[in-house]
Phi, psi and omega in degrees: 000135183288134176261180179298323178294321179295318177299320179297317178296315179298319178297318179298316180297313184287323176295317178297317178298316180297318179296318178299316179299314182294320178293318178299318178296315183299327180277317182294325185291338181264002176277133184302324184286351176255005188300320182287340180282320187260355176225045185295324181298321182293325177291315182294332178271356177076020181256009177214138179247157185288131176285355180283348184268000183215160177090180180291165184299315182293318183290347176287336185244327182236135178285113182261005179276105183296332180297327180292331177288331177286338179253031188291345180262011183290351177291336182292305176295329179295325180293328182269351188280330184295122179296156183297319177300321178292324178296322178294317178296326186280318188236352179101158182292324179302317181294321179294319178294321178300317179294328180294338178299320178292324176295323177300318178302318179292318181295328181280311193272337178295308176297322179297319180296318179298317180292317182293318182286334180274339183243305187287318183299313176299322179296316180292317187294326184272008177263173183230029184297321182289332176297320177287326181292330179297337176292338177260017177065030175278127182282137178203172178224177183299325183294337180286349175293344178274358185255174180293344179298339183274001179273134180291152177299137177075006182287145176291349180293341178296335177299327178299315181292324179294314179297318179295324178298317177295319180297317179296321181294314180297319180295318179298315179297321179296313180297317179297320179298314180296320181291322177298320177298319179295314181294322177298320178294320177298320181296315180296318178297322180295317181292325179293323184271350185274144175285155180296141179240148181301324183293341178286345180246011190238143178238140175268124180251128181236162178058049176290124183292144178286141179232122182295339183263349183224152172282170179300318181296317179292323179297317181296313181298314181296318183297315185279333173293328180280316187267337179224060187294329185275344187239341182293135180246298182199178179209164176219116179286160181261131181253150171273094186244042181295319178295321178296319179297324179294320178294319178297319179294322178294319178296321179299317179294318180295320178297326179294319177295321177298315178300323181295313183287329174294320177294320179296322181288323179295333179281332180217090185277000178285330182233120176282134182293141180231149180224163174264139186274000181282191184300121179055021179071020183271332178211180182109183182288138178275128181227168175291124187296318183292313179297322181297313183285331174296317178295321179296320180293320177298319179296318179294323178300320178293318179295321179296318179296318179294319180293324178295318177295320180297317181296320182289328184272332185278117181294333180289346179276349182273124178276156178280053181209154181204154172261119184250124181257145182241163181286331183229159175293326180298315179298319178294320181296318179298316181294319184291335188250010180232155176282132188265344186219157176293336175268111186290356179263000181240156179053052179281126184241148174202163178301135180284131174287165174300154184301322181285352182254357182286134172262090196298324187295343181265359186291331187266005182289122180292161187298316181298315179297324179298317180295317179296317179301316182290325175296317179298318182289328175297316179293317180297320180292324177301311181291323178299317183294311187277329178278340176292337180294333183293306178295326179297313179297321181294312181292324177296325177292328177288330183277044178216162181300313182295320181294317179294319179296329181286315185266342178222072184298337180291347179267003186301318182295333181277314186285347178280352176291144189302312184294314180297320179297319180294321179296316182296315185277332184259341186238319187297315181301320180293318182289327178296314179296320178299317180295323180293333185265002186299313186268357183298315179302322179293320178298315181293328177292320176298318178297321179294320178295322179294331181292335175105016177293145190255001177229150182296323181292322178292325174299315182291321180295319179293317179296321179294318179300315181291325178297319179294317177300319178298315178299319181298315185280311186275309185285314185275291184294318180299314181294321181291307187289307182293315182297316180294321180296318180295319184289331181256022184300319180298320179294320180298321185288340186254009181225166181288161183298330181293337182272347184298314179303323178294320179295319177297321178300326176284325187282330184301313177299331180294335181290355178300332180297325177296316181293330175298314179295322180292319179298321180293321180289310185277318187269342177257289181296320181297316179292320177298325177292335179300320186287339180291333180052051185297316181296310176299326180297311181293314183295322180297314183290327175294312179295319182296329182276326190247329191245337186287124178244327182230174178295329177295320176299320182293323177295320178290326180292330181264035178311124183300339182079187187216155168268110186282111183301318185290346178259332186261321184294320176298330176295319177298316180298321178298319180290324173299316180298312181298317181296315183287326179288316187268351181303311179276353186256307180224081186296346181298340180284337188298316179302326179293322178289322179297318178298320177300309183297320180294313181294319180295321178298317180295313184294311184286335175292321175294317181298317182293322184281332186247325190240277189246164177238186180297145189295325179248168190261348184216048184300315185267013181053052185292306183289000000 
């Protein structure tokens, strides 16, 4: 069990790690050769030019301006300076609403922390409950004297915690009500100022029944002319054009090679570029590169034209789905929200996502298959959630002094040293849990795609929902129940079964020390690591060195990336849960959560304004 000294060591490690990440970012972002990595949005919008095209050779790659190193922290006020309306124009309303979640965390927990530390902490500290609990062999540490566990049984001091719990609840509801009003006003203002979009008048129709006398297109037109004669405008059936898409992608690659060799020739017109037509250009006949790729593009254009005709004429290429457009939003809303047929498995309607948000491969999944897929994924998620608890509990048991001594007794002399012991108890459990959860969002996203959702935002919402349920069961309940039971095992064995619930009631607040270590690893060092953008940084320089041939390639290499909603939002929900549960019980946890919300707001506000935005376009169903 982590003591106050262990928490201090863990805090020192994570603060040092966060500072290293922030300093590394502050220095790397002002280097000219990293400019496209840390300001990709500005390049794509044409409001920033590359510093590599001007100045001396050294200054093209390394910032030699010493003054800029003295102002290396100016990104912090700059991140907070952009007004919210400008932020909405720059990154979208979804990103602005997402950032407000972190502000909600600060608005809720800062007043709660002040109230809890001024009232609950003195009440807990001046009690002697843990002294009496030690007589029942309950394990505790000095930091637990700040929790409700230190209150004696039957004490009138419990009324203080009850009153504070109601006060915290009312304050949270009040802040949420005000924020919902603010977000609703932002949404209305956004809709008033926004131009009309086709998807606002369009409905996606799936599982169109086959008719031997009509094509899918004719069936759709006939059905909506009969059932929505006053509002139906037009429709577009969905085609299976995977082969056509492959040809278009091939043409895009070939055009890129042509642009590269034309650019190469304009720089040196004395020698026309030549290539070998064999495998990867390693052997074969040598030909003129420009003429070769022009001929290849002409050939691909003919193939694309033939494939397009084939798709339009072949009835097997038509999927049982269509986008139906209406004359008014009201007509589209009525159609999207009502059952269209007496058979609830046919003519399924929903609001059409934006074209860039459609997950095309799921459009043709029939209704029966869709139901079976979702049932399979529900069962798979059940087993994933509950069986994942086994390796987590096992590794968590190893990430303790007793576990290491049991499975590696030869390390006993090393781990009994104070510093090593503090690192193991204060830092290791949090980092182990963090490592176990790294690949979980990707697994849940694959499961959502298998279920058959047709928009990227719906995929992200389903993955986020499951991630939160997983955190609730495994990270929160699993860590509390299993961890407390393991730590109080000796007490359980020496008392009657009727006393075990009371012992667990004392032990649960004590588990706050584990969550403190996890918040420091994930919410401090982890958030600071987000701003470094290490993965985009490495990938950009690899692509720029080996794969970039044209300016278009360079733009693709400096992809701004995304803030993945399904990976970040469940983490916020977990911290809200921890804060609200432990506020009246163990208030010592609250400052750690406040630091997370403040640091995350600063980091993600910078990310949204300079680099990436939310991964999907309609996460919060704004329009």
